[in-house]
One Martini backbone bead per residue (centre of mass of N, CA, C, O) as a GRO file, in nm:
protein
   55
    1UNK     BB    1  -2.877  -2.337  -1.001
    2UNK     BB    2  -2.535  -2.244  -1.008
    3UNK     BB    3  -2.353  -2.052  -0.762
    4UNK     BB    4  -2.049  -1.892  -0.758
    5UNK     BB    5  -1.820  -1.773  -0.547
    6UNK     BB    6  -1.624  -1.490  -0.606
    7UNK     BB    7  -1.330  -1.364  -0.558
    8UNK     BB    8  -1.189  -1.073  -0.498
    9UNK     BB    9  -0.917  -0.873  -0.640
   10UNK     BB   10  -0.813  -0.712  -0.360
   11UNK     BB   11  -0.592  -0.509  -0.248
   12UNK     BB   12  -0.414  -0.424  -0.007
   13UNK     BB   13  -0.282  -0.149   0.114
   14UNK     BB   14   0.029  -0.205   0.069
   15UNK     BB   15  -0.009  -0.301  -0.226
   16UNK     BB   16  -0.124  -0.036  -0.334
   17UNK     BB   17   0.117   0.145  -0.265
   18UNK     BB   18   0.329  -0.018  -0.419
   19UNK     BB   19   0.202   0.008  -0.699
   20UNK     BB   20   0.210   0.319  -0.711
   21UNK     BB   21   0.517   0.346  -0.676
   22UNK     BB   22   0.613   0.160  -0.916
   23UNK     BB   23   0.442   0.343  -1.132
   24UNK     BB   24   0.485   0.663  -1.036
   25UNK     BB   25   0.241   0.807  -0.873
   26UNK     BB   26   0.436   0.798  -0.620
   27UNK     BB   27   0.629   0.878  -0.367
   28UNK     BB   28   0.796   0.799  -0.091
   29UNK     BB   29   0.671   1.022   0.086
   30UNK     BB   30   0.377   0.961   0.007
   31UNK     BB   31   0.378   0.673   0.114
   32UNK     BB   32   0.446   0.749   0.408
   33UNK     BB   33   0.191   0.922   0.443
   34UNK     BB   34  -0.013   0.694   0.401
   35UNK     BB   35   0.073   0.527   0.646
   36UNK     BB   36   0.011   0.751   0.850
   37UNK     BB   37  -0.294   0.808   0.779
   38UNK     BB   38  -0.357   0.483   0.838
   39UNK     BB   39  -0.203   0.404   1.113
   40UNK     BB   40   0.084   0.244   1.075
   41UNK     BB   41   0.217   0.514   1.178
   42UNK     BB   42   0.312   0.783   1.401
   43UNK     BB   43   0.484   0.867   1.147
   44UNK     BB   44   0.688   0.970   0.892
   45UNK     BB   45   0.833   0.662   0.775
   46UNK     BB   46   1.078   0.583   0.559
   47UNK     BB   47   1.198   0.310   0.654
   48UNK     BB   48   0.934   0.151   0.669
   49UNK     BB   49   0.854   0.199   0.375
   50UNK     BB   50   1.091   0.058   0.245
   51UNK     BB   51   1.024  -0.219   0.366
   52UNK     BB   52   0.735  -0.246   0.241
   53UNK     BB   53   0.854  -0.196  -0.067
   54UNK     BB   54   1.146  -0.334  -0.106
   55UNK     BB   55   1.418  -0.124  -0.083
   0.00000   0.00000   0.00000
């Protein structure tokens, strides 16, 4: 029996936030807060968030 390991298609954190923002589930400020909560930024940084989201 041959078993192939299949990679899971799990988005990384910033891709997940971007997907939620683009689908309208979260606002720009909420996305910035998510980056802050996950220690990607030392404060709620709107400009950094815009760069990560490609706006």
